[in-house]
N, C-alpha and C positions, 0 to 999 in steps of 0.2 A: 511428585515434586514438580513446581513449577520452574520454567525456564526463566531466570532473572533478565536476560535481554528482550525476551518477548514480553515480559511484565512492563519493562521500561518504555518499550515502544508503544504500548497501550496507553499508558500514562501519558507518554508525549502527544499522542494522536487524538485522545479524548476530547480535549478543549476544541481542535480544529474541526472534528466530526461533528460536536455540537454547534459549533457556529455556522458550519457550511451546510449542513443538514438538518439537524434537529430544529433549531431555532427559526431557520430561514423558511422552512416549509410546513410549520406548525400552523395550525393543530392537526394532529394525526388522527383520522377517525377510526383505524383499527391497528390491532399490532401486526396483522399480516401486511398491511400498507407501509408500515415503518420497517419490517424486516426487508420487503422487496426493496425500498429506496435504500437501505442501508447496504444490501448485496450490489445494488448499481453504483453507490458512491465507492464503495471499496473497488469495484472493477475499474470506474473511471480512475481512482487515485493510483492505482498500479500501472494501468496501460495507456492513459492519456495526459495526465498531469506531468507537466514539465518540471523537473527540481533542479534547481541552481547547482546545488552540491554535486550533482551526478553529471554535470555539464549539459543541464536543459534538456535531458532525455527522461521517459518516463522509467521508474523503477523496474518494471518488468523488463524493459530493454537493457539497462544497467546490469540486471541479473543475468540475462543472456547472454550478454558480452562477457561478464566474468567467467560464466562455465566454459564458453568457447575459448577463452585465453587459458584456463585450465587444462581444457583438452589439448591444446596445441602445445603446451608445456610439457605434459605427460607424453605426447607424441615424439616430442625432441629427445626426451630423457630414455625411450625405449630402443 
């Protein structure tokens, strides 16, 4: 069973991925070079790209802040 939220995320990011990576850096000589570039793009997207809806911070930083907040709340409840 597929996770609906993950599938929606893929659908939303696919045009961005294609525009920013696939078409901009084409033609690709090997499948391996495309796979490596994809991994680099995903890392950049998660750790360096500043997103307005998150307060102009990278998604990885927003996620870390979220889990820190949960941990503080759990500590207060205990």
